Structures are given as C-alpha cells and as structure tokens.
Backbone bond lengths (Angstrom), bond angles and torsions (degrees), N, CA, C in turn:
res aa  C-N    CA-C-N  psi(-1)  N-CA   C-N-CA  omega(-1)  CA-C   N-CA-C  phi
1 R - - - 1.444 - - 1.526 111.19 -
2 L 1.325 117.94 -44.64 1.462 120.21 -176.06 1.525 112.74 -75.20
3 H 1.317 117.95 -7.98 1.460 121.01 176.33 1.531 112.46 -92.08
4 T 1.332 117.07 -6.92 1.457 121.23 179.01 1.524 109.59 -73.38
5 V 1.315 117.56 131.86 1.463 121.90 178.89 1.531 108.70 -74.99
6 A 1.328 115.34 123.11 1.467 120.66 -179.39 1.523 110.16 -76.00
7 K 1.321 115.38 142.58 1.469 121.38 -179.58 1.529 109.87 -91.44
8 P 1.334 117.48 149.39 1.469 120.41 175.82 1.529 110.96 -64.23
9 I 1.303 115.49 152.34 1.461 121.82 174.68 1.519 107.43 -87.12
10 K 1.324 116.86 126.77 1.465 121.05 -178.13 1.518 112.43 -89.29
11 E 1.337 116.57 -30.07 1.468 120.39 -176.92 1.518 109.47 -149.00
12 V 1.335 116.81 133.86 1.456 121.14 174.87 1.524 106.91 -89.30
13 N 1.318 114.21 105.02 1.464 120.34 -177.33 1.532 109.66 -119.88
14 A 1.323 116.99 -171.52 1.465 121.56 -177.51 1.524 111.42 -60.83
15 E 1.325 117.50 -36.54 1.465 121.13 179.64 1.532 111.02 -64.33
16 I 1.321 117.24 -43.37 1.469 121.46 178.51 1.523 109.97 -66.36
17 R 1.323 117.58 -42.46 1.473 120.76 178.70 1.530 111.09 -61.83
18 R 1.325 116.68 -40.65 1.468 121.24 178.12 1.529 109.90 -64.80
19 L 1.336 117.64 -41.01 1.455 121.80 177.85 1.531 110.36 -62.49
20 I 1.325 117.25 -42.75 1.469 121.40 177.38 1.519 110.21 -58.35
21 D 1.322 117.37 -47.53 1.466 121.33 178.99 1.527 111.20 -60.46
22 D 1.323 117.00 -44.74 1.466 121.35 -179.85 1.528 111.19 -65.07
23 M 1.324 116.56 -41.32 1.460 120.20 179.62 1.526 110.96 -65.80
24 A 1.330 117.22 -41.53 1.463 120.58 178.83 1.530 109.77 -62.59
25 E 1.314 117.21 -44.29 1.464 120.79 179.09 1.531 110.57 -61.20
26 T 1.315 117.15 -44.29 1.473 121.80 178.46 1.522 110.65 -62.05
27 M 1.326 116.80 -44.64 1.465 121.42 -179.03 1.523 110.77 -61.99
28 Y 1.346 117.09 -47.02 1.459 120.36 -178.91 1.527 111.68 -66.84
29 D 1.319 117.62 -35.76 1.459 121.09 -179.62 1.523 112.16 -70.99
30 A 1.336 118.04 -22.82 1.469 121.73 -172.80 1.534 114.63 -59.43
31 P 1.277 127.15 -45.98 1.458 128.58 -17.35 1.528 110.28 -78.09
32 G 1.312 115.01 147.45 1.451 120.27 178.69 1.505 110.61 -142.56
33 I 1.343 116.17 179.81 1.466 120.20 179.63 1.526 111.89 -115.72
34 G 1.339 117.23 -5.07 1.457 119.25 179.92 1.513 111.50 -165.68
35 L 1.322 115.00 153.85 1.456 120.91 178.65 1.524 108.54 -153.21
36 A 1.317 115.91 130.68 1.461 121.76 176.98 1.522 109.23 -99.67
37 A 1.310 116.83 147.39 1.466 121.43 -179.37 1.524 111.39 -57.03
38 T 1.327 117.49 -35.88 1.460 120.73 179.21 1.529 111.27 -59.49
39 Q 1.328 117.00 -31.14 1.463 120.61 179.51 1.527 112.11 -67.60
40 V 1.319 117.49 -20.54 1.469 121.13 177.50 1.530 110.28 -110.85
41 N 1.338 114.56 27.16 1.465 123.22 174.31 1.535 114.26 63.28
42 Q 1.326 115.81 31.14 1.462 122.32 172.46 1.519 106.20 -117.53
43 H 1.297 118.64 104.36 1.457 122.07 -170.66 1.526 111.69 -87.98
44 I 1.336 113.23 64.93 1.463 122.23 177.46 1.527 107.67 -128.03
45 Q 1.324 116.66 160.53 1.465 121.95 -176.14 1.522 110.26 -84.45
46 L 1.316 114.74 84.61 1.466 122.36 -176.95 1.521 108.81 -145.32
47 I 1.326 116.71 130.03 1.460 122.87 178.48 1.523 108.30 -136.42
48 V 1.334 116.84 139.09 1.467 121.63 170.49 1.523 107.49 -115.85
49 I 1.332 116.19 138.17 1.469 122.46 -177.06 1.523 109.01 -142.10
50 D 1.338 115.50 140.24 1.465 120.96 170.71 1.520 107.40 -146.30
51 T 1.325 117.01 105.40 1.464 121.30 -178.55 1.524 112.18 -99.55
52 S 1.332 117.84 5.28 1.461 120.01 -179.78 1.528 110.17 -73.36
53 K 1.320 116.82 146.95 1.467 121.09 178.76 1.521 111.30 -64.42
54 E 1.328 116.80 -33.10 1.462 121.87 -178.36 1.529 112.66 -82.25
55 Q 1.313 117.10 -8.55 1.470 124.00 -175.73 1.537 110.99 52.89
56 N 1.323 114.53 52.38 1.462 120.62 -179.99 1.531 112.41 -134.02
57 N 1.334 116.13 23.78 1.462 119.79 -176.94 1.533 109.87 -135.49
58 L 1.330 115.39 61.93 1.455 121.06 -177.67 1.525 110.86 -65.82
59 K 1.319 115.36 131.82 1.464 121.69 174.32 1.527 107.23 -118.92
60 V 1.317 115.33 134.24 1.466 121.87 -179.42 1.524 107.71 -117.58
61 F 1.329 115.92 127.82 1.457 121.44 -179.95 1.530 108.58 -115.89
62 I 1.322 115.48 120.49 1.461 122.37 178.58 1.524 107.40 -113.75
63 N 1.327 115.76 126.29 1.468 122.14 -177.20 1.531 111.77 51.55
64 P 1.354 117.30 50.53 1.471 119.14 -176.59 1.524 112.22 -71.14
65 K 1.306 114.88 150.38 1.464 123.03 174.55 1.527 107.45 -131.56
66 I 1.310 117.37 128.51 1.459 121.09 175.02 1.520 106.79 -88.09
67 V 1.326 116.10 116.24 1.462 120.17 -176.84 1.527 111.97 -109.98
68 A 1.334 117.48 -18.29 1.460 121.75 178.20 1.521 108.45 -164.95
69 K 1.321 115.96 161.26 1.454 119.85 175.00 1.505 109.37 -149.03
70 S 1.324 115.65 155.75 1.456 120.46 174.39 1.529 107.96 -154.01
71 G 1.298 116.34 146.27 1.454 121.88 178.36 1.521 112.01 68.27
72 S 1.321 114.85 -176.10 1.452 120.78 177.26 1.517 109.61 -155.02
73 Q 1.319 115.68 161.49 1.455 121.05 178.95 1.518 107.03 -148.54
74 D 1.327 117.22 133.52 1.457 122.21 -179.39 1.520 110.75 -100.67
75 Y 1.330 115.58 142.71 1.447 122.56 176.30 1.518 108.56 -131.55
76 E 1.320 116.15 154.87 1.467 120.32 174.20 1.495 109.37 -80.64
C-alpha cells in the first residue's frame, strides 16, 4: 500500500472534506501527529498534521511539494 504512487487531488469537494475530517479524527484518536491518505488506503496526495501539544492546530496539505528544508525536530 505505501509503495503506491498517490494521485493529485483535482477538486476539493464534499468527499475530500469528509475524508479530511475522518483522517483528523483517526489521527487524534490514535493518538498521533500526522496521517497520510495512503495510510487509510486512499491513494491521493493528502496529509493531515497537528504537532501542537494541545492538538488544536490541524494543518491539511493537499498536493504538497517539498521545495526546501532547514533544521530538524525529533518526536516520539
């Protein structure tokens, strides 16, 4: 599953919004700090992340591209 190439999202519609909500709920219940759509067998370019201690700062990435990086941060 994790070797499948995820496809770009062409349109953010009700189905994508529902998936985002479901993924966020799954991530928080785990508890975790991030979840990719591929991990829930949806092979699209979608990631939800929340690294805040309070778990109140959800970030949603649709069709993300890493263009640069600096520094590092470790998590358990």
